[in-house]
C-alpha positions in Angstrom: 45.4 12.7 -10.5 44.8 15.3 -7.8 41.6 16.6 -6.4 41.6 20.1 -5.1 38.9 21.2 -2.6 38.7 24.8 -1.5 36.9 26.5 1.3 34.9 29.5 0.1 33.2 30.1 3.5 34.4 31.9 6.6 37.1 29.3 7.2 37.5 26.2 9.3 38.6 26.6 12.9 41.8 24.7 13.7 40.0 22.7 16.5 37.5 21.4 14.0 39.9 20.0 11.4 39.9 16.4 12.8 36.1 16.3 12.3 35.4 17.9 8.9 35.1 14.7 7.0 32.5 13.2 9.3 29.0 13.1 7.7 26.8 16.1 8.6 29.5 17.7 10.7 29.0 21.4 11.2 31.3 23.4 13.4 29.8 24.9 16.4 32.5 27.6 16.2 31.4 29.3 12.9 28.7 31.5 14.2 25.0 31.2 14.3 24.4 31.2 10.5 24.7 27.7 9.1 24.8 27.8 5.4 25.7 24.2 4.5 24.4 20.7 5.4 27.7 19.3 6.6 27.8 16.6 3.9 30.0 18.1 1.2 33.5 17.1 2.5 32.2 13.7 3.6 31.0 13.1 0.0 34.4 14.3 -1.4 36.2 11.9 0.9 33.9 9.0 0.1 34.0 9.4 -3.7 37.8 9.8 -3.5 38.2 6.5 -1.6 35.8 4.7 -3.9 38.1 5.6 -6.8 41.2 4.3 -4.9 42.4 7.6 -3.6 43.4 8.9 -0.2 
């Protein structure tokens, strides 16, 4: 089974990729408008690992 996660925002800067699965991480490079909480990708990763995925 595959899980597909897409980015519907303004995009993720390349320098932030190593950090995007950290809890509450929000890129300082995406402008002044912060729309999310920074927990979404952390939860996707955590739930995936709880079900034996990588």
